[in-house]
N, C-alpha and C positions, 0 to 999 in steps of 0.2 A: 324174464322177458328176453327175447333175442334181439341182437343188434347186427346189422349188416355193415361191413367195412369194405369199401371199394377204393382201389387205387385209381385216382383221377388223373394225376399228372406226375411225370418223373422228369426231373431236371438233371443236367450233367454239366458241371462247371470244370471243363478240362483245363482252363487257365489256372484255376485254384489248385487243381490236382498237380499240375506240373510244378507250381511254385512251392506247395507245402506238403504234398503227400508222398510218402515212400511208395514205390511200386508194390502192388498187391496182386495176387493171383486170382482171388475170387471176390467179386463185388456183389451188389444187390441183384437178386433174382426176380424181384417184383416187376410186373409189367402193367402198363395202363389197361384198365378194364378188369383186372383180376379182382376177385372178391372172396370174402370169407364171411362166415356167420359165427358170431360169438354167442354161445348159449349161457345164459345166466351170468354174463360178465366175465366168462373165462376166456383165456387166450385160445384162439382157434388153432388147430393143427396146421402147421406149415407157415404160420405167421412169423416174420422176422422178430427176434427177441428185442432188438433195439427199437424197431417201429412200435412194437407192442408197449414198451415202457413209455413211449411218447404219448400214446393215446389211451392207455389203460384206465386212467381216472375217468375220462369222458365216457368210455364204453361202459364202465361199471355204473356210473351215474344214470346213463340212459337205461341200462338193464334193470335198474332199481326203480324205474318209473319217473325219474327226475329229468330235467333238461332245462331249456330256456337259459342257456349259459350267458353270462354277462348281460343280463336284462335285455334280451332282444337282439343279440349279435347275429344270429342266423335267421333267414326268412322262415325256415322250418324250425320251430323251437325244439323239435325232437331230433335234432341233428347237430353235427359239428364238423368242421374242416380242420384236420390236424396233419402236420407234416412230421416225418421222422426226423431224427436229429443228425443225419448225415449231411454235413455242410458241403460235401463235394458232389453228391448225387441224391438230393432230397426227393422224397416221394410225398405227394399230398394225398391224403385219404379222406373220403367223405364217409362219415359215420352216421347211421340213421337207425332209429328205433323201428322195429318191425311190428 
């Protein structure tokens, strides 16, 4: 089963970056509205590895026909809202079974 992954919101915590992060040249390339299709629970081409590791279990569960995470957490039981693990510029992804 295919699963659509859509970047819904991207935050940027510059105060935390200034306080804790060493300067880096390349940061997240994801933009709001960007989407990918996971085929049979596999990582889509172009998906950030770190973001994928944050959502992989949910995508694979939906691809396997399961869902309804945490007994009714989402209005659509065939979906999940997952954020990547970047504490300085997290992206929230809406994941839905197609």
